[in-house]
VEXPA-773020 format. One record per residue: x, y, z of N, C-alpha, C, O, CB in turn; residue in three letters. Coordinates in steps of 0.05 Angstrom, whole numbers, padded with zeros to 5 digits, always signed. Glycine has a CB too. Layout:
<kekols>
XYZXYZXYZXYZXYZALA;...
</kekols>
This chain:
<kekols>
+00542+00136+00684+00512+00166+00690+00489+00142+00684+00488+00125+00666+00509+00205+00655UNK;+00471+00148+00704+00443+00137+00700+00427+00140+00683+00420+00163+00681+00431+00142+00716UNK;+00416+00127+00668+00397+00142+00653+00366+00146+00669+00366+00142+00693+00394+00127+00625UNK;+00348+00152+00659+00320+00161+00672+00311+00138+00680+00303+00134+00703+00298+00176+00653UNK;+00313+00114+00659+00294+00088+00667+00311+00076+00690+00297+00065+00708+00290+00064+00639UNK;+00333+00076+00693+00350+00064+00708+00340+00073+00731+00327+00058+00745+00376+00067+00704UNK;+00346+00099+00737+00338+00110+00756+00307+00107+00769+00302+00102+00793+00345+00132+00747UNK;+00290+00111+00748+00262+00100+00755+00256+00075+00772+00240+00073+00791+00249+00095+00731UNK;+00274+00055+00757+00277+00025+00764+00288+00025+00800+00278+00012+00819+00305+00009+00740UNK;+00304+00039+00801+00324+00040+00827+00304+00053+00852+00307+00048+00876+00357+00064+00820UNK;+00282+00072+00841+00269+00088+00860+00248+00064+00866+00239+00058+00888+00257+00120+00849UNK;+00243+00054+00843+00217+00028+00853+00224+00006+00869+00210-00007+00885+00204+00012+00829UNK;+00248+00004+00863+00258-00019+00877+00264-00010+00909+00258-00025+00928+00286-00030+00860UNK;+00274+00015+00912+00271+00026+00946+00248+00028+00946+00244+00011+00963+00284+00055+00959UNK;+00218+00038+00939+00196+00038+00953+00193+00003+00952+00194-00006+00975+00170+00059+00938UNK;+00191-00013+00934+00187-00044+00939+00199-00056+00958+00186-00073+00970+00194-00058+00921UNK;+00225-00051+00964+00247-00066+00979+00249-00087+00969+00247-00108+00980+00245-00072+01006UNK;+00254-00083+00941+00265-00109+00926+00289-00109+00924+00299-00089+00932+00257-00114+00900UNK;+00304-00127+00914+00331-00125+00909+00337-00125+00881+00321-00137+00866+00343-00144+00922UNK;+00363-00112+00869+00369-00109+00855+00370-00125+00826+00375-00111+00806+00379-00104+00865UNK;+00367-00148+00824+00355-00172+00816+00328-00181+00807+00321-00197+00790+00359-00185+00832UNK;+00310-00162+00827+00282-00173+00817+00272-00151+00796+00278-00127+00797+00258-00176+00845UNK;+00254-00166+00772+00246-00146+00753+00224-00134+00765+00210-00145+00781+00240-00156+00725UNK;+00221-00100+00750+00210-00076+00764+00173-00083+00750+00152-00078+00762+00229-00040+00751UNK;+00175-00093+00729+00152-00094+00719+00119-00101+00730+00096-00094+00722+00159-00108+00702UNK;+00130-00119+00753+00109-00120+00773+00101-00104+00789+00078-00097+00795+00112-00134+00785UNK;+00123-00097+00798+00122-00067+00820+00110-00042+00799+00092-00027+00808+00163-00055+00835UNK;+00118-00039+00777+00103-00016+00756+00072-00022+00758+00056-00004+00762+00114-00020+00721UNK;+00067-00042+00756+00040-00056+00756+00025-00055+00781+00002-00049+00784+00043-00085+00749UNK;+00036-00059+00793+00027-00050+00833+00023-00020+00840+00005-00009+00852+00058-00059+00859UNK;+00038-00013+00831+00040+00017+00837+00026+00031+00815+00027+00056+00815+00070+00029+00839UNK;+00014+00020+00798+00000+00030+00778+00017+00062+00770+00010+00085+00776-00035+00031+00788UNK;+00043+00052+00757+00061+00073+00755+00071+00065+00720+00074+00041+00716+00089+00071+00782UNK;+00075+00082+00696+00079+00074+00675+00111+00087+00678+00120+00106+00690+00058+00084+00652UNK;+00127+00055+00653+00155+00073+00660+00155+00092+00638+00139+00092+00619+00187+00056+00661UNK;+00172+00106+00643+00183+00129+00623+00180+00122+00595+00165+00139+00585+00215+00134+00627UNK;+00187+00104+00577+00185+00102+00550+00149+00098+00548+00136+00111+00532+00207+00075+00537UNK;+00138+00081+00565+00105+00079+00560+00089+00109+00571+00064+00112+00570+00091+00049+00580UNK;+00109+00129+00584+00093+00154+00587+00092+00175+00566+00078+00194+00563+00100+00166+00608UNK;+00117+00161+00551+00121+00186+00533+00110+00180+00511+00107+00198+00494+00148+00196+00527UNK;+00099+00151+00504+00081+00144+00488+00063+00151+00487+00058+00166+00468+00077+00126+00486UNK;+00038+00146+00513+00022+00154+00524+00016+00189+00519-00004+00197+00507+00029+00144+00546UNK;+00031+00203+00528+00031+00230+00520+00031+00231+00488+00017+00249+00479+00055+00244+00532UNK;+00042+00218+00473+00043+00225+00448+00017+00222+00433+00009+00239+00417+00063+00212+00437UNK;+00004+00200+00439-00027+00198+00431-00046+00206+00441-00068+00206+00430-00035+00178+00431UNK;-00041+00217+00464-00060+00240+00472-00056+00265+00463-00073+00283+00466-00061+00244+00498UNK;-00036+00268+00451-00036+00295+00436-00044+00293+00415-00050+00312+00401-00014+00308+00432UNK;-00044+00276+00410-00058+00265+00367-00089+00268+00367-00104+00277+00350-00053+00217+00354UNK;-00095+00255+00399-00124+00249+00399-00136+00280+00399-00153+00289+00384-00135+00229+00426UNK;-00123+00294+00419-00134+00320+00426-00125+00337+00405-00139+00357+00404-00126+00332+00453UNK;-00106+00336+00386-00108+00359+00363-00113+00337+00333-00093+00331+00319-00072+00384+00361UNK;-00132+00330+00329-00140+00314+00309-00140+00335+00292-00123+00328+00275-00166+00298+00311UNK;-00147+00357+00286-00148+00373+00269-00126+00389+00253-00129+00402+00233-00161+00385+00279UNK;-00098+00382+00272-00079+00397+00259-00070+00367+00236-00052+00370+00219-00051+00413+00285UNK;-00083+00345+00238-00068+00319+00221-00087+00319+00208-00110+00326+00213-00059+00290+00234UNK;-00071+00303+00178-00089+00301+00161-00096+00268+00165-00084+00251+00179-00078+00312+00132UNK;-00126+00267+00143-00124+00238+00147-00111+00227+00119-00103+00243+00102-00153+00225+00154UNK;-00110+00201+00116-00093+00187+00092-00114+00193+00067-00107+00201+00044-00086+00149+00098UNK;-00146+00187+00077-00167+00190+00062-00155+00223+00039-00153+00227+00014-00198+00194+00087UNK;-00151+00235+00057-00151+00272+00044-00128+00272+00031-00132+00282+00009-00148+00303+00068UNK;-00106+00264+00033-00077+00255+00013-00075+00246-00013-00065+00256-00033-00063+00234+00023UNK;-00091+00219-00005-00096+00200-00030-00126+00194-00037-00145+00195-00021-00081+00172-00024UNK;-00128+00184-00071-00160+00188-00077-00163+00161-00065-00187+00158-00060-00174+00193-00113UNK;-00148+00138-00058-00156+00113-00070-00174+00105-00037-00173+00120-00018-00124+00090-00083UNK;-00190+00078-00036-00194+00075-00012-00183+00045-00010-00183+00023-00020-00223+00082-00003UNK;-00174+00061+00013-00158+00035+00028-00169+00027+00058-00188+00039+00068-00124+00044+00032UNK;-00161+00013+00067-00169-00005+00095-00153+00012+00115-00158+00010+00139-00155-00043+00096UNK;-00133+00030+00106-00123+00054+00129-00129+00082+00119-00116+00102+00122-00089+00053+00135UNK;-00150+00080+00107-00161+00115+00097-00156+00131+00125-00144+00152+00127-00203+00117+00086UNK;-00168+00117+00145-00180+00140+00173-00159+00136+00185-00162+00146+00208-00209+00133+00195UNK;-00135+00125+00184-00099+00127+00196-00099+00157+00188-00111+00169+00169-00068+00104+00176UNK;-00079+00168+00212-00071+00194+00205-00043+00192+00188-00027+00174+00191-00068+00210+00231UNK;-00041+00213+00168-00022+00212+00149+00003+00213+00156+00008+00235+00167-00025+00228+00132UNK;+00022+00199+00155+00049+00211+00161+00072+00216+00142+00084+00199+00130+00058+00196+00178UNK;+00075+00241+00141+00090+00253+00115+00124+00245+00124+00138+00249+00144+00084+00294+00112UNK;+00127+00234+00098+00159+00225+00099+00178+00256+00100+00172+00277+00089+00168+00203+00067UNK;+00202+00249+00116+00220+00267+00125+00246+00252+00110+00256+00230+00111+00220+00272+00160UNK;+00251+00275+00097+00273+00268+00087+00301+00270+00096+00320+00261+00082+00272+00277+00070UNK;
</kekols>
């Protein structure tokens, strides 16, 4: 069974008339297409940026003045 990334690469190779041994990295750049993993990460970053009010900053959780005080607080999952 093909993974979505492999299928995406296969389609890119068909569009660009490339062989199966060619790297798809340059073709993704030429077509301005993000690979699936990058699209997922990008969507997560956009979600956090657009919904900042739903997340707490480290400075709100701990009282210590650290260099990462403005970062989003990541709760521990057990």
